[in-house]
LUMROZA-721380 format. One record per atom (N, C-alpha, C, O): residue in three letters; x, y, z. Coordinates in steps of 0.001 Angstrom, whole numbers, plus 524288, in hexadecimal, padded with zeros to 5 digits. Each point is the difference from the previous one (the first is absolute). Layout:
<recs>
ALAXYZ;...
</recs>
This chain:
<recs>
UNK8031C7FB127FFF3;UNK7FDCC805F67FEEF;UNK8012F8045F801A4;UNK7FD56803E3800F5;UNK809417FACF7FF80;UNK8023B8049A80194;UNK801CF801877FB93;UNK800D5804A87FF21;UNK800187F75C7FD30;UNK8041A7FEE87FAC2;UNK7FC03803E67FE92;UNK801238048080140;UNK7FA517FACD7FC59;UNK7FB67801687FCB9;UNK7FFDA80595802F1;UNK7FF468033F7FC87;UNK8010D7FEFF807CD;UNK7FDDA8034C80098;UNK807748053E7FEF1;UNK8009A804C380051;UNK801F37F82C7FEDF;UNK805EE803A2800B4;UNK7FE857FFF67F911;UNK7FF658040E7FD7D;UNK8004E7F7D9800C9;UNK7FF9E802AB7F8D2;UNK7FA57803267FF2A;UNK8008D802D77FC28;UNK7FCB27FD7180500;UNK7FD00804E3800BF;UNK7FF918032F802E7;UNK7FC00802AC80021;UNK807F17FE0C80314;UNK80209806218001C;UNK8056F800E47FE9D;UNK802F6803308020C;UNK7FE227F9547F9E1;UNK80514801877FCFF;UNK7FD6D8009F7F9E6;UNK8025F801017FBF1;UNK7F83E7FE19804CC;UNK7FF0F800927FA51;UNK7FC0280624800FD;UNK7FEE3801987FB9A;UNK7FECD8020F808A1;UNK7FCCC802EE8025D;UNK806D38037780008;UNK8001B803A17FCD8;UNK8031C7FBDD8050F;UNK80308804327FF6B;UNK801A57FF4C7FA7A;UNK7FF75804B37FF22;UNK801F47F9A67FCC5;UNK803497FE837FC49;UNK7FA8C8054A7FBDD;UNK80167802CA7FC58;UNK7F9D17FD0880583;UNK7FA03803397FCD3;UNK7FF39804B1803EA;UNK7FC478030B8000B;UNK809527FCE780441;UNK7FD6180754801A9;UNK7FDC57FE11803A2;UNK800488035E8036C;UNK7FD857F9267FE34;UNK7FC908006B804D8;UNK801837FDAC8042B;UNK7FF357FB8A8019C;UNK804118096B800BC;UNK802E77FF428037A;UNK7FCF28003680653;UNK802C480017803EF;UNK7F8B17FFF77FC5A;UNK7FE8D7FF62802B6;UNK7FC017FB758025F;UNK7FE467FF0C80463;UNK801087FE347F57B;UNK7FF417FA3580189;UNK804237FC917FFB0;UNK7FFF17FB5F8014A;UNK8048C807B67FC80;UNK803A17FC0080250;UNK801BD7FF648053A;UNK801607FBA580182;UNK7FEB6807D480126;UNK800D580120805F3;UNK7FD2A7FC3C801AA;UNK801997FBEF80200;UNK7F844805CE7FCE7;UNK7F9B97FCD680261;UNK803807FA4E7FF8A;UNK800967FDAC8042B;UNK80136800817F832;UNK7FF677FB987FF47;UNK805867FC928031C;UNK7FFD47FB7280189;UNK8053A8087B7FED7;UNK803807FE05803CC;UNK7FE587FF0480568;UNK801477FC40802BA;UNK7FB25808517FEB5;UNK7FE947FF36803E6;UNK7FDC57FBDF80273;UNK800A67FE0180454;UNK7FB4A800AF7F658;UNK7FB557FB58801D4;UNK805287FCA27FEEB;UNK8029E80156803CF;UNK7FFA77FC197FA29;UNK805587FB9B7FFEC;UNK803908007280558;UNK8026A7FBFC80112;UNK7FE378084C80259;UNK803B47FFEA803AB;UNK7FACF8000780424;UNK80119800C28049F;UNK7FADF7FEAD7FA64;UNK7FC197FC92804D0;UNK7FFDF7FAE17FF3C;UNK800FB7FCAD80356;UNK7FDA28027B7F79D;UNK800637F9538001D;UNK804AC7FDDD80354;UNK7FF847FCD180392;UNK8057A805907FA9E;UNK803A17FC6A80237;UNK8002A800A68067D;UNK8028E7FD26802E9;UNK7FAC1806707FE6F;UNK7FFFB80011806C6;UNK7FC097FE9B80118;UNK7FF067FF69804AC;UNK7FD2B7FF847F784;UNK7FC947FCFE802E6;UNK8001B7F8F880038;UNK7FE477FC9F802F5;UNK8047E803897F892;UNK8028E7FA227FEDA;UNK802437FE6D803FF;UNK7FEDE7FC0B8027D;UNK805A6807FB7FEB3;UNK804687FF9D8069D;UNK7FBDE7FE2680488;UNK7FFD97FC04802B0;UNK7FCDF8087D7FD0E;UNK7FD8F7FF1180514;UNK7FC247FA0380066;UNK7FE337FD71803A7;UNK801BF802007F5AF;UNK7FD7E7F82E801E1;UNK801447FD0580117;UNK7FD837FC308018E;UNK80851804797FDF5;UNK804867FAC2800EE;UNK800C880325804BA;UNK803537FD00801C0;UNK7FC608068F801C8;UNK8010B8003E804A3;UNK7FC477FE8680344;UNK800BA7FDE680444;UNK7FAEF8033C7F9AB;UNK7FB707FE3980304;UNK7FFA27F99B800F1;UNK7FE3D7FD8F803BF;UNK8046C8006F7F6C3;UNK7FDA37F9237FFC3;UNK8050F7FFE08034C;UNK7FEFB7FCA380349;UNK805C6805147FDAD;UNK804767FECB8043E;UNK7FDC88008080446;UNK8005A7FBA880208;UNK7FD8280708800B0;UNK7FE508007080420;UNK7FCA57FC7280058;UNK8012D7FCF78038B;UNK7F8C48014A7F916;UNK7FEAC7FB718017A;UNK8010C7FC5D800E0;UNK7FD7B7FCC680285;UNK80817802A47FAE3;UNK8007A7F95580023;UNK804C680296805E8;UNK8035D7FCBD80112;UNK7FCC880645800E4;UNK805867FF8680346;UNK7FC0E8010D80684;UNK801DA7FF4580461;UNK7F7C5802CF7FA47;UNK7FE0E7FFC6802EE;UNK7FD3F7F90B80058;UNK8005D7FD858041A;UNK7FD45800607F776;UNK800BA7F97A80192;UNK8037D7FD57801F3;UNK7FEA87FCF380378;UNK805C68033B7FB50;UNK8044D7FCD580160;UNK7FF938013180847;UNK800997FC9580354;UNK7FE338095F7FDA1;UNK80278800C78039A;UNK7F8447FDC4804F5;UNK7FFD87FFCB804CE;UNK7FC4A7FF487F807;UNK7FCA07FECF800CD;UNK802507F86880140;UNK800197FE7D80490;UNK800F67FEF87F87A;UNK8009F7FC307FFD3;UNK8040E7FDBE8046F;UNK7FEED7FC108028A;UNK80571806957FE14;UNK8036E8000980587;UNK7FE6D800A2803C4;UNK801CC7FD81803B2;UNK7FA118062F7FD0D;UNK7FC94802368051D;UNK7FCF47FA338015A;UNK7FF3F7FE218045E;UNK7FF687FFE37F6FC;UNK7FDC17F96280155;UNK802777FD5880117;UNK7FF787FD8A80418;UNK8038E801F37F955;UNK807037FC58801EF;UNK8018E801898064A;UNK803897FE14802A1;UNK7F9EA804AA7FE65;UNK803B180312806AD;UNK7FCCA7FD5E801B9;UNK801B77FC4C8028C;UNK7F603804517FCE1;UNK7FE578001A804FE;UNK7FD777F8577FE53;UNK7FCC27FD268021F;UNK8067A802417F9A8;UNK800297F89E800A2;UNK804A17FDF780484;UNK7FE457FDED803FA;UNK806098027D7FB99;UNK803B58014E80349;UNK7FDC68010B804BF;UNK7FF687FC33802E2;UNK7FF46807CD7FE97;UNK7FF5B8026180649;UNK7FB2F7FC7280182;UNK800967FE7680485;UNK7FB6B7FFEE7F988;UNK7FDE97FCB08005B;UNK800C97FA9580159;UNK7FDB57FD9C8037D;UNK80599800BB7F98F;UNK8025E7F9478009A;UNK803F88016680588;UNK8009D7FCE8803A2;UNK801A5808047FC0B;UNK8048D801478057B;UNK7FC0B7FF9880412;UNK800DD7FC7780325;UNK7F9C8807097FDDA;UNK7FDEF7FE6A802B4;UNK7FE327F9A6802FD;UNK800657FE8D80491;UNK7FDCD7FF067F73E;UNK8002B7FA9280096;UNK803CC7FD3D80197;UNK7FF4D7FCC38037C;UNK805C58040B7FA1D;UNK803067FD548003A;UNK7FFF180134806A4;UNK8000E7FBFC802A4;UNK7FFD6808F680046;UNK801188019C805CA;UNK7FA3B7FE0380443;UNK7FF4080032804BF;UNK7FDBD7FE117F6F3;UNK7FA997FDAE803AA;UNK801537FB34801BF;UNK7FE817FE5980443;UNK805387FE517F7B1;UNK801D67F9A27FF23;UNK802E180028804AD;UNK7FED57FEB28047B;UNK8053E803357F990;UNK8056B80066803D9;UNK7FCC4801B78072E;UNK800A47FCF0803A7;UNK7FCAC807627FCE9;UNK7FD808003B8061A;UNK7FCBF7FAEA80152;UNK7FFA37FE528047D;UNK7FEB88000C7F87B;UNK7FC0E7F9B0800B7;UNK8046C7FBA080023;UNK7FEF37FC888032A;UNK80573802D57FA57;UNK8054A7FB45800A0;UNK8013E8014380606;UNK800117FCAC80378;UNK800EB808C87FD36;UNK801808017F805E7;UNK7FCF87FDD780382;UNK8024E7FDAC80385;UNK7F821802687FC9E;UNK7FBF07FE0280406;UNK7FFA97FAC97FF43;UNK7FEA87FCEB8036F;UNK80299801DC7F7E2;UNK801367F8A280146;UNK801CE7FF5A8019D;UNK7FF387FCD580388;UNK8075A806957FB48;UNK804227FE4680377;UNK800487FF58805DD;UNK801617FC2F80294;UNK7FCBB809297FF1B;UNK7FFD67FF8180511;UNK7FC007FE238033F;UNK7FF8180041804C7;UNK7FD5B7FD937F759;UNK7FB757FD3A8019D;UNK8022B7FAB4801A8;UNK7FF9E7FEE4804AA;UNK8026D7FDFC7F85B;UNK803F87FA527FDDE;UNK804F280184804C1;UNK8022C7FBE580141;UNK7FF8080790800DC;UNK803CB800E68024E;UNK7FF317FFB38079E;UNK802EF7FEC58039B;UNK7F75D803227FBFC;UNK7FC99800B88081A;UNK7FD9B7F9467FE9B;UNK7FF467FD50803EC;UNK7FF6F7FFD87F61E;UNK7FE327FC47801B6;UNK803A47FB538014C;UNK7FEA87FC75802F6;UNK80797803DD7F9D2;UNK803507FD6A80052;UNK800077FEEF80795;UNK7FE167FC5780276;UNK804C4808487FF75;UNK8008180253805A5;UNK7FB747FC0A802F6;UNK800137FBC98024F;UNK7FCD4807527FC84;UNK7FA127FB7580352;UNK802A77F9037FF3F;UNK800D07FC7D8032E;UNK7FF82803BB7FA19;UNK801127FA6D7FE19;UNK804067FD34803D8;UNK7FFAB7FBF680296;UNK8053B808AC7FCA1;UNK806427FCF4802E8;UNK7FD1C80094804D5;UNK7FFEF7FBC580249;UNK7FCC78090E80116;UNK7FEAF8008C803FB;UNK7FD7C7FC0480286;UNK800817FEE0804A6;UNK7FBF77FE647F741;UNK7FD4C7FA648023A;UNK802867FBC67FF62;UNK7FF187FC7A80325;UNK80331803007FA63;UNK805187FA567FF6B;UNK8035C802B38039A;UNK7FFEC7FC7D80348;UNK80304806FA7FECA;UNK803AA8010B804E0;UNK7FB8C7FCB88060D;UNK801E07FD588038B;UNK7F93E803D17FBE9;UNK7FBA5801978056B;UNK7FFE07F99C80024;UNK800097FD998042A;UNK7FFDB8008A7F81C;UNK7FF517F9607FF43;UNK8028E7FE23800B6;UNK7FEF17FB538005D;UNK807428065B8009B;UNK805897FDDD7FF17;UNK8006C7FE6680778;UNK8010A7FBDF8023D;UNK7FD7C80A0680002;UNK80340801378046B;UNK7F8C37FE228036D;UNK8008080068804C4;UNK7FBC17FE797FA38;UNK7FDBE7FC41802D8;UNK802087F96D7FF89;UNK800E87FCE68038F;UNK7FF608026A7F6E2;UNK804337FB4C80074;UNK803977FCE2802E0;UNK8011B7FB5B80099;UNK800B780A668016B;UNK804EE7FE3480163;UNK7FF927FF55806F3;UNK802F17FD84802E0;UNK7F8A78056D7FE6A;UNK7FDBA7FF97804CB;UNK7FDD87FA5A802ED;UNK7FC1A7FDEA7FE1B;UNK806437FFE58061A;UNK7FC067FB977FEFB;UNK7FC667FF328053F;UNK800A0800A1804BA;UNK7FD357FE757F97B;UNK7FA5A7FCD58031B;UNK801067FF5A8063F;UNK803277FD328024F;UNK7F9588061F7FF75;UNK8013E7FE3780607;UNK7FE4F7FC788024C;UNK7FB747FE737FFBB;UNK809197FF2D803BC;UNK7FFD37F9D18000D;UNK802F37FDA77FE20;UNK800987FBC08022B;UNK80309805457F8E3;UNK801887FD207FE80;UNK8058D800A37FE1E;UNK801AB7FDB27FC1F;UNK80167805D78070E;UNK804FC802AD7FF30;UNK804B87FA8280441;UNK7FE3E7FC068020E;UNK804B9804DE7FDFE;UNK802157FBCA803F1;UNK8007C801588045F;UNK801147FC25802AA;UNK7FEA28086F80054;UNK7FE768004080754;UNK7FBFF7FF097FEC4;UNK7FD728008980409;UNK7FF887FE1C7F868;UNK7FA1E7FCD8801B5;UNK7FE047FB9680037;UNK7FBF07FE8C8021F;UNK809267FDC77FA02;UNK8009C7FB747FF91;UNK803607FDA480587;UNK7FF597FB668013D;UNK80414807EA801C6;UNK8011E7FFA4802B6;UNK7FE8D7FEA280600;UNK801787FCE58035D;UNK7FAD18072C7FC16;UNK7FC2E8020080582;UNK7FB687FBA77FEC7;UNK7FDF57FE8380417;UNK800CC800137F930;UNK7FB537FA747FF06;UNK804B97FA3A80095;UNK7FDA07FBDA80084;UNK806FB803BF7FF73;UNK803877FA8480100;UNK7FF4E801628063B;UNK7FD417FD1A802AE;UNK80584807CE7FFCE;UNK800C07FF5D80464;UNK7F8967FF5C8045D;UNK7FF517FEB880495;UNK7FC84802F07F6F9;UNK7FDA87FEE680451;UNK7FCD17FA4D7FF16;UNK7FBA97FF5B801F9;UNK8061D7FDD17FBD3;UNK7FDB97FB167FD14;UNK803747FB34803A3;UNK7FF677FB557FF03;
</recs>
């Protein structure tokens, strides 16, 4: 389009119609500026689309990080619960061993000696 405007301006200038030539040159410049503005607008739209996609990726990563934190908290709670259960089981086992080590009343060596003296 700007080429045909340039040819028209040249033709108008050659015919001595300088006002028309200047107007066609101005129109050609306006078309060039419009095309440049369109290109900048397309670039801005592309950059905005990339930014929106990056924002979505960032949001997805934040959501995944939060889910990972929740999973880690659950795993920590489960580990603490398992530790508490292990400690309780060890305590019960220690109590059972201690109770097994204590002789029944009347079954120790003194009781047997006293029984033999009485007999």
